[in-house]
C-alpha positions as CSV (number, residue, x, y, z in Angstrom):
1,M,106.5,60.4,39.5
2,S,105.9,64.2,39.0
3,Q,106.2,66.1,35.8
4,C,109.4,67.7,37.1
5,Q,110.9,64.4,38.0
6,R,110.1,63.0,34.5
7,L,111.6,66.1,33.0
8,I,114.8,65.9,35.1
9,R,115.2,62.2,34.1
10,H,114.7,63.1,30.4
11,L,117.2,65.9,30.5
12,K,119.8,64.0,32.5
13,E,119.7,61.3,29.9
14,G,121.2,63.9,27.5
15,H,118.0,64.8,25.6
16,S,116.7,68.3,24.9
17,I,113.1,69.2,25.1
18,N,110.8,71.9,23.8
19,M,107.1,72.8,24.5
20,T,105.8,70.6,21.7
21,N,107.7,67.5,22.8
22,A,107.0,68.2,26.5
23,A,103.3,68.2,25.7
24,M,103.3,65.1,23.5
25,I,105.7,63.0,25.6
26,Y,104.9,64.0,29.2
27,S,101.6,65.9,29.0
28,I,103.4,69.0,30.3
29,G,101.4,72.0,29.2
30,R,103.6,74.7,30.8
31,L,107.2,73.7,30.2
32,P,108.7,77.1,31.3
33,A,106.8,76.8,34.6
34,R,108.3,73.3,35.2
35,I,111.8,74.5,34.3
36,H,111.3,77.4,36.8
37,D,110.2,74.8,39.5
38,I,113.2,72.7,38.9
39,K,115.6,75.7,39.1
40,N,113.9,77.1,42.3
41,K,112.4,74.4,44.4
42,P,114.9,72.7,46.7
43,E,113.6,69.2,46.2
44,Y,114.3,69.5,42.5
45,R,117.3,71.8,42.6
46,S,119.2,69.2,44.6
47,Q,118.6,66.6,41.7
48,I,120.4,68.8,39.2
49,Q,123.4,69.7,41.2
50,G,126.4,69.7,38.9
51,Y,124.3,70.7,35.9
52,V,123.2,74.0,34.4
53,F,120.2,74.7,32.2
54,E,120.9,75.9,28.7
55,D,118.4,77.0,26.0
56,K,118.1,78.4,22.5
57,I,115.5,79.3,20.1
58,V,115.2,76.8,17.2
59,T,113.2,76.9,14.0
60,H,111.0,74.0,12.9
61,K,108.5,73.4,10.1
62,N,104.9,72.3,10.8
63,Q,102.9,69.9,8.7
64,F,102.1,72.8,6.3
65,K,105.8,73.5,5.8
66,E,105.4,76.8,7.7
67,K,108.3,77.8,10.0
68,Y,107.7,78.3,13.7
69,R,110.1,78.9,16.5
70,V,110.3,77.3,19.9
71,K,112.7,77.4,22.9
72,E,114.6,74.2,23.4
73,Y,116.1,73.3,26.8
74,W,118.8,70.9,27.9
75,L,121.1,70.3,30.8
76,R,124.9,70.6,30.6
77,K,127.3,69.2,33.2
78,L,129.2,72.0,34.8
79,D,132.6,70.4,34.1
80,D,131.8,70.2,30.3
81,S,132.7,73.2,28.1
C-alpha cells in the first residue's frame, strides 16, 4: 500500500492529519506533496470522488509549552455542508 493510499484511507475514515501526525503514523515526510498527488494523479483522484479537501492552520504546543502552527487537512463529503 502506498503512502497516498494509506493517507486516503485515513482521511476517508473521518480523521484529519497534519505534518507531524503524517510523519509519526505513516512515515510521510512531505505531506503537502502527497496531498498534491492525491488531488492530481488520476489513480488517486478517482478514489476521492465525492469528497473535497479542506484545511486550516491550527496552533499546538510542543513539549516545552511553546506554540507552533501546522496545517491540518481532512476530507469532506460534497453533499455535507
